[in-house]
N, C-alpha and C positions, 0 to 999 in steps of 0.2 A: 387646549387653547393655542391658537396660532401665535399669539403675541406674548407668550409667557416670559420670554427673555427681554422684552421691551413692552411693558403693559400699557399700551395706548394704541389707538388706531395708527398703524404705521403710515408715514407720509414720505414719499420719495419717488424713486424710479430708476430706470436704466442710466448708467453713467459710464462713459467710455474715455477715461483719462489717458489710456494707451494711444488714443488718436491725437493727443495734444502735447505740446511742450510743457515742461514742468512749471514755468511761471504762471500758466493758466490755472494750474491745480489750486494754488492758494487763493486765487481770485474766486474760483468756483466755490471753495469751502466757505469763504466769506459770505457769498450770496446764499449758500445753503442755509446758513444761520438766519439770515434775514427772512428767508422763505419758510422757515420752520421744517426744513427737510431733515428727517432723522433716520432714513433708511436709503441706502444706495445699492442697486444691483450692479455688480461688477463682473467683468470677465466673460461676457456672453459670447463675443466673437473674437476672442484673443488667442485662439489656438496657434495661429501662425507666429504670433509674438512669443508665446510661451515655449514653443518647440520649433526652433528654426531648422532643425534637421532631425534625423531619426534617433540620434543618441543624446542630443542636447536639450536641456530644460532650463529656461531662464525665467525666474519669478521675481526678479528684483523690483520691477515697477509695481507689481502687485503687493509685495511686502510693504513697500513704502506707502502705497495708498491705503492699505488696510490699517497701518499704524496711524496715518494722518486722520482718517475717518474716526478711528477709535478715540484719538485725542480730542476730537471735536464733538464727541458724543453721538456720532452717526453709526448705526449698525449696518451690517452688510448682508445682503442676499447674494451669496457667492455662486456664480454659474460655473459650469464645468468647461465651457468654451467649445464644446464638441458639435455645435450646429453647422460648422463649415470646416471641412478638412483643409490642411495646408496644401499649397501648390506642389511642394516636393513629394508629398504622398501620392498625388494623382499621377505625377510623372514616373515615379519609381514603381508604384503598385496600381496599375490600371484597373484591377478588380474592384477598387473602391468606387469607381465611376458607375453611375446608373446607366441603364438602357431605357429609353423612353417608350411611350405607348406605340410609336411607329417603328420600334425596333432599332433605333439609332443609338449608338454608344455616345454618351456625353463626353465633352471635354471638360477641363477644369473651368469653373466659373459658377457664379451665383452662390446660393447657399442651399442647405438641405440637398446637397449634391452627392451624398454618399449612399451607396447601396446598403440597405439594412442587413443584408445577408453576406456582406463582404467580410471575410476573415480578417483582412487588414484593418478595416474600419473598427470592427469590434475589438481587436487587439489593442489598437492605439487609443481609442476612446476610453476603454476601461483603464488602461495604464495612466491616462491623464487624470481621470477621476480619482484614482487611487493616490497619485502623487499629490494632488491638491488637498485631499482629505487628510493625508498623513502630515502635510506641511502646516495646515491651518486648523487642525483639530482642537487645539487649545487656545486659538486666538480669541480674545474677548470681544472682538467686533462681530464675530460670526453669529448670525441669527438663524439662517435657514439656507439650505442648498437648493440650487436651481439647475436641474440637469438639462443640457442642450437648450433648445428654444423652438417653440412652435413646431413640434414634430409634424411631418406630413410628406406627401409625395410618394408615388408608387414606382417600383422598379420591375423590369421584365428581363433581367439578364440571366445568364446560365446559372449563376449562383442561386438566384431566386427560383429558377425552375427546379433545381435539385432540392432545395429546401422545401418548396411547395409539395413535391412528391413525398418527402418525409412527413410533412404536416398532414397530408391526406392519409398516409398509412396510420398515423397516430389517431386520427379522427375516425376513420372508417374500418381500419383493420385489414381489409382485403380489397383487391381490385374489383371483385364482384359487387361488393357493397357500394363502391364509388359509382359503378355503372348503373346500379339501381337508383342511387340518390340523385343522379343527374339525368335519369331517363335516357341513357346513352344509346339505346337502340334506335332512337329517333335519328333519321338521316345516316344510319349505319355508323354511329360514332363509338361503338363498343371498343373498349380498351382491353388488351390482353397482357400488357406489360406496363409497369409504372413509368418506364422511360418514354412511353408513347404519349404521355400527358405533357402538354406544353402550356405556358402561361397564356391566358386569354387576352390578346391585344389586337391591334389592327392587322397583324400578320396571321391571325388565327380566327378567333370567334367574334371579335368585337370591331366596332367602327364608331365614328362620331356621327350620330344621327341628328335629328331635328334640334336646332338651336344649341348644338354642342353637347347634347345629352348622349351618354354612352349607350349604344345599342348592342345587343348580343344575340347570337343564335341559341346559346345554351345558358339560361339563367343560373343553373346549378353551379357550373364551373366559375362563372363570373362572380356569383355571390360568395363562393368559397375563396376566391382570390382576394376579394375585399377583406374577408375575415383573416386570411393568411397575412396579407400585407400589414393590416392593423396589428396583428400579433407579432410580426417580425420587428416592427418599429418598437412595440412594447418590450420585446425581448432586449433590444438595445438599451432602452431606458432601465430595465431591471438589472442588467449587467453593471451599469454605472451605479445604480442604487445600492447593489450589494457591495461594490467596491468602497463606497462611501460609508456605509453603515458599520463596517467592521472597525472603522476608526472613530466615528462619531455616532454611536447608537442613539444618543438622546437628542440629536439635532434633527429637526424635521426636514423632509425632502419633498420637492415638488417639481413639476414642469408646467409651463404655461400652455393652457388649452385655448381654444378659439371659438367657444360657443357651439352653435350647431354646425360643426365642421364635419363634412360628410365622410371623409376618408378614414377616420379613426373612430372606433367604438369606445367613446369616453366612459361609458358605464362599466366596461371591462377594465379600462385603464385606471379608473378611480380607485379600484381595490388595491392598487399598488402605489398610490400617492398618499403620503402622510397628510397632505393638505391639498385641496383643489385650488388652483389659481387659473385665472384666465385673462385674456386681452380683449377689451371692449372698444370697438371702433365703429360706432354708428355714423351714418351720413347725416347731413343736415335734415334730410327728409325721411329718415328711418322712423317708422312709427314708434312712439314712446312705449307702446305696448309690446312691440317686438323686442326692444332692448330689455324691458322688464322680464319677458319670457326667457331670454337668454340668461339673465341673472338667476332666475328661478330654476332653470335647467342645470346650471352649474351648482347651485345649492343642493339640488336633489341628487347629485352624483354620490354624495356621502351622507345620505339619510338626514339631510337638513343641517349638517354642520356648517358653521361659517366658512367662507372662502376668501381668497385673496383677489382683489382687483390688482393684477400684476402690471397691466399696461392700459393706458388711455392716452389721448393727446391733450395737452393743455390748451391747444388752439386749433390747428388744422392738421389734416393728414396729407400725404403726398401721392398715394397710389390709387385713389379713387378717380373716376372720370372728372368729377367736379369737387375740388378740395376747398370747401367753404370754411371760413373762420367760424369758430364758436362765438356766438354773440355774447356780449357782456352778461355775466351771471350764469351762462349755460354750463361752463366747466364745473363750477361749484355745484349747480343743481344736479348734473349728471353724476358727479362724484357721490353726492348724497343718495341718489337713486340706487347706486350700488350698495351703499351702506344700509339703506332701508330694506334691501332684499337679502342681506346676509353677509356683506363684505366687512371684514375687519381690517382692511388696508385700503389706502387710496394711493396708487402709484402710477407713474407716467412713463411712457417712452416719448421723450427722453429728457434728461435734465439739462443738457447743453446740445444745441444743434450741431450736427456734423458739418464740416466745411466743404465736403465734396461727396460725389457719388449719389445714389438714387434716393437717399433719405435726408439730403441737405435741406429740403424744403418741408420736411416733417416737423411739426411744432415742437417746442421745447420750453422749459421754464426759463432758461437763459437763451435769449435769441442771438442772432449773429452780431447784433450791435454790441453785445458783451457786457452790458451793465443792467442794473436793476430798474431803470427808469422806463419801463414799458407797461402797457396795460396787462399783458399776460403775466408778467412777474408780480405786478401789484395784486392781481386776483389770486395768484398762487400763494402769495404771502398771507393774504387775508384768510384763505382757506386753511393754511397751516396753523394760523393762530387759533382758529375755531376748533380744529381737531385737538390742539393742545389743551384747550379749555375743556373739551368733553372728557379728556382723560380716559379712564378705563371703564366708564359706566356702561358702555354699549358692548364691550368685548364679550364674546361668547353668547350674546343674546340670540334667541331663536325666533324664526318665523313659524307660526303654527297655523297651518291651513286645514280646512275641512273638505277641500276639493282637490282632486288629483287629476292630472292629465298624464296618460301613459305615453311615453316616448321610447322608441326602440330603434337602434341603429340597423340591426338586421332587417327589420321591417322597412326602414327607409331605403336601404339598398335594393331590397326586393321589389318594392313598389316602383322605383324609378328605373330598374332594369327590365321591367315587364314589357313585353311586346304587345302593348295594348292595355286597356281599351282606348286611352287617350294620352297624348303628350302633354296635355294641359294639367294633368294631375301632379302636383308637387306636394310631397308629404308634409314638409315643415310649414308651408303656407296654409295647408288645411288645418293643421293643429293650431296655428296662430289665429285663425278665424274664431275658433272656440275660445281660445285664451283671451283674445281681445275683447270679446263680449263680457267676460267676467272681470277683466281689468277695468273696463269702462264703468262697471257697476261697483268698483272698489271691493271686490270679493277676492280674498287671498287664495292662491293656487300653488300647489306643489307640482313640479314636473318630474316624474319618477319613471323608473324602468318597470317592465312587466313582472319582475320578480320582487317588487317592493311589497312590504306589509301594507295591506289596504284597510285593515280593520278599523283604523281611526278616522277614515274618511266617510262622510255622508254621501258624497257624490264622486263617482269615478268616470272620467271621459276617455274614450279610446277611439278618436277619429281615424278612419282608414286603417283598421287593424287587419290588414291583408294577410299577414303571417301569424299563425297560431303555433307557438312553441309547445313542446311537451309539458303537460300539466297546467298550462295557463287557463284553458277552458274550465277545468275542474275548480281552480282557485277562484275564478270569476263567479262560477255557480255558487260556491260556498259563500263568497262575499255577499251576493244578492240574497241567498237563502237566509243569511243572518240579519238582513234588513237594509242592506245598502242599495243605492240607486246607481245603475250602470247605464251609460250611453255609448253606443257605437254607431257606425255609419255605413253607407254604401261601400262596396269594395272591401268588405271585412270577412274574415273567416274563410278565405279562399284557398290558401295553401298551407303546407306544413313548413318546418324549418329549412327544408331543402328546396322550397319553391315548387313542390309537387302538389297538384290540385287534390283536395280532399273530396273524394267522390261521394255521391249520394245527395247532392244538392247544396247550393250555397245557403247560408253561411257556414257550412261544414260543422265543425265542433261547437259552434255557437248557436246552432239551430234550435236545440232544446231550450236554452236559456232565453232566446229572443222570441220564440214562438212564431217564427216566420219561415217561409221558403222563398228564395230569390231565384226566379226562372231565367231572366235575361238581364243584361246590363246595356243600356242605351248610352252611347257617347254622343253628346251634342256638339255641334260646331260652335266656335266662339260667338257667332252671330245669332245663335238659337237660344231659347230658354223655354221653360215650362213654368207651372205655378203649383204651389202647395196651397190647397184649400182645406182649412180646418173645419171639422164638422160642428164642434161646439166650443168656439174659442173662449178661453178664460179671460178674466179681467186684464186689460192692458195688452192683449194679444189680438192682432187684426185677423180678419177672415181669410186673407190671401197674401202670399208672398211669392216673389220670383225665385226660381231655382234653375240650375243648369249644370253643365259640364258632364256629370254622370247621373243617370236615373236608373235605379234598380227596379225591376218589375217584380214585385213581391206578392205573395199570398199569405194570409194569416193562417197560422196553425195553432190558434188559441190566443194570440195577441189581440188586444183591442186596437182598432183602427182609429187614430186620432185625426189624421188628415189624409187627403187623397190628392192625386194629380189632377190638374184642372184642364189639361190639354193633350192633344195627340191621341194615338190609337189606344194608349193605356190610361186615358182619362177615366177617373173613378177607381183606379187601383191604389192600394195603400202607399202613402209617401212618408207617413210618420206613425209608428206603432209603439205600444207599451205592453209588456207582458208581465203579469204578476207571477212571481217565482218565490216560493217560500214567504218570508216576511218582507221581501223587497220587490223591486221592479227593474225591468230591463227595457230600455228604449232603443229603437232603431230608426235612424234618420236615413231614408232611402236615397237621398239626393244631396247635392251641394246647395244649400240655401243662401239667399242674400244675407248680408250682415244684419239687417234689421230684424230678421226672424230670430237669430241667435241672441241679439241684444234684448229682445222682448221675452223670449222663452226661457233662456238659461237662468236669469235671476229668479223667475217664478219657480223653476225647478229647485233652485237653492232654497228658496223660502219654504217650499213644501218639505224640505229635509231639515229645516231649522237652522239653515246657514245664513247668517246676517252679514250685510255689507259693513265696512269699517266706518263709513261716513253716512250722514243722514240723507243727503241728496247727491246723486252722481252728477258731475259736471264735466264737460268736454275739457280735456287738458289738465285736469286735476287728478293726481295720483295719490293713493294712500297705501301704506304698508305698516304692519305692526310687528315689532320685535319684543320678545318677553325674556325676562331674566330675574331669577330670585324673587318671583312674585310681583315684579314691577313691569309695567307696560310702557313701551316707547312708540308712540304713534307718529309716523312720518307723513306729513301732508306736503306734497310738492305741486307747485303751480308751473306747468310747462308753458303756459300762455305768456305772451309779452305784456299783456295788460293785467291789472289787478282783478281779483274775483272775490266775491263774498262766499265763504265756505260754510256749509251747514255741518257742524260737528256732531249732530244728533245727540246721542247720550254721552258722548265722550267729552271730557274736560280735563284740564291740568295746566301745567306750566311749560312754556316753550324753553327748552334748555339752552337755546342760542341767545335769547334776549331777556329771559326772566319774566316774560309777559304771561299773565294768567289768561287762559282761553277757555271759552265754553259757548254753547249756543251757536250763533252765527258771527263770523268775524272776517274782516277783509285781509286777504293775503296778496302781497305785492306780486307783480309780474316776475317770473323766473326766480321766485323766492320759495322758501320752505319753512315749515315748523317741525321741530322734534319735540313732541308733547309728552312729558312724563305724566302719564294719566293717573287720575284719581279714581279709586275703586268705589 
């Protein structure tokens, strides 16, 4: 359990007292009490304060604040402060500075400005983590460790080049194996010595292509460099982790992730996090389904265990093009959306607005006016009171889904490094189309990796499964053989883990399971489309739907043709097929369909697998999620609409834990409000 040391939904966020004079501290603590704040994240960017030179460490301010928070009953999420190195370090040890994509050596500035393979950075970051852990190992305020902050950013310096070669030797064993994995004979790129390999950037194999997307001559080296940089940053995290664990083996350790953040393979990272935590920053117009998918992705990183909502804003952000205010009730609603999908904390960036620099207009519980008489503070205090009222009843409750969507970072990198067939193909967007259709039908979904145990799922979706890693095809065959239903799409089964095409016809290793052969792939212009025409549409499904972007020209090799293309020279060729395989079935969607098709088809596919929605009738803007614990069910119903709606609870009934109201059948839910219904069996 995340919250074992403080058994309630933690409520608080990032606090930077080191940026303020001491008289402000006591006023902040007074307002923390009013708001129900019981956890503060300290020391995130205080490295320069803590270590003014190479030999000196000064923790007096941190000692004082840890003691003050403890005296007020506030626990501490203690960061290691290593997300931005001090200026003296950059001046004295320039190896700590990154080299950017264009080969330019950075100067001091910004944050995440350290080379992950710099011996200097690793030495001093580990030393800082060690000193903090030794100093505060027995402090009663300490709840959890927070290493660095929002890791990210690649480096292309000489240190990284050397480390990359070592990484390749460990992965492949020989230079000959590297040449084979990368198909290096193409364009005469054969390597004879390890030193001949250089990082892929704008000086070598890569360039900024259409709409800022990275393009590359050799997908193999670029894919491996993504893996290498993710591993390099992970190694930095692990070094600090080990330094802390030797002093506080029982205190959990995390670092804050960022949802579908492309640069780092979070599924690999999660194995080294005691607790998954992440920062949620949707825009005013971000689809609610996308935010829900990100929560489900974070929950899926550690087999469905609860996660920490480490950051969100109580009002507005500062770094998006248009930084809208959260409308009244939205902060509360979105906080509970996280809890509904597995969060056991509700935390903010930030508790007090900074006075200067780039985050001075980022929202905070305590605004620049400096008192509690603001809308944002009032809403924060009301939420704090509710979370106190809920106590520990929801802690460690799990979301149990019967549908899984497979998400894979290696596949994401490979799809979007591909030199064709279309720049319009965006991996996460395609997954979200399928997720959104299920979200809209109030059907629970887990978002998991390709190595997850699939045996408990009735339906597994793998849109754009371009890369097939070793053993994955066999596991999918066994899943379907045992009675599961599997769905994949166009541009799947094309390459192996090194982005080398599987010869013998698409979809490669999935060909037997799917019972089809894909001959060609047509890439349509944004102005073009085709149609999916169903041969015998089931109840609730139309005869025809629009499709576009990519169209696979496929032939059946035993699969039943459910729908065909309606236009162009491949009119009449299969567009949707199903193949019976053992006790289950495998579907292939040969094109990118309009949302209406998925909204009509996927719920019917769930119904055929005995998977039921959480509510009786789906409604636009109404979200449902169910957490379970000790035989009890907690049904969250959230109304994202500004206006009230009448919600059909179907067979569900129980008592709203926030108001004590008994609910069953149909009931009215106010705009931007929610229920947490303790259900009756």
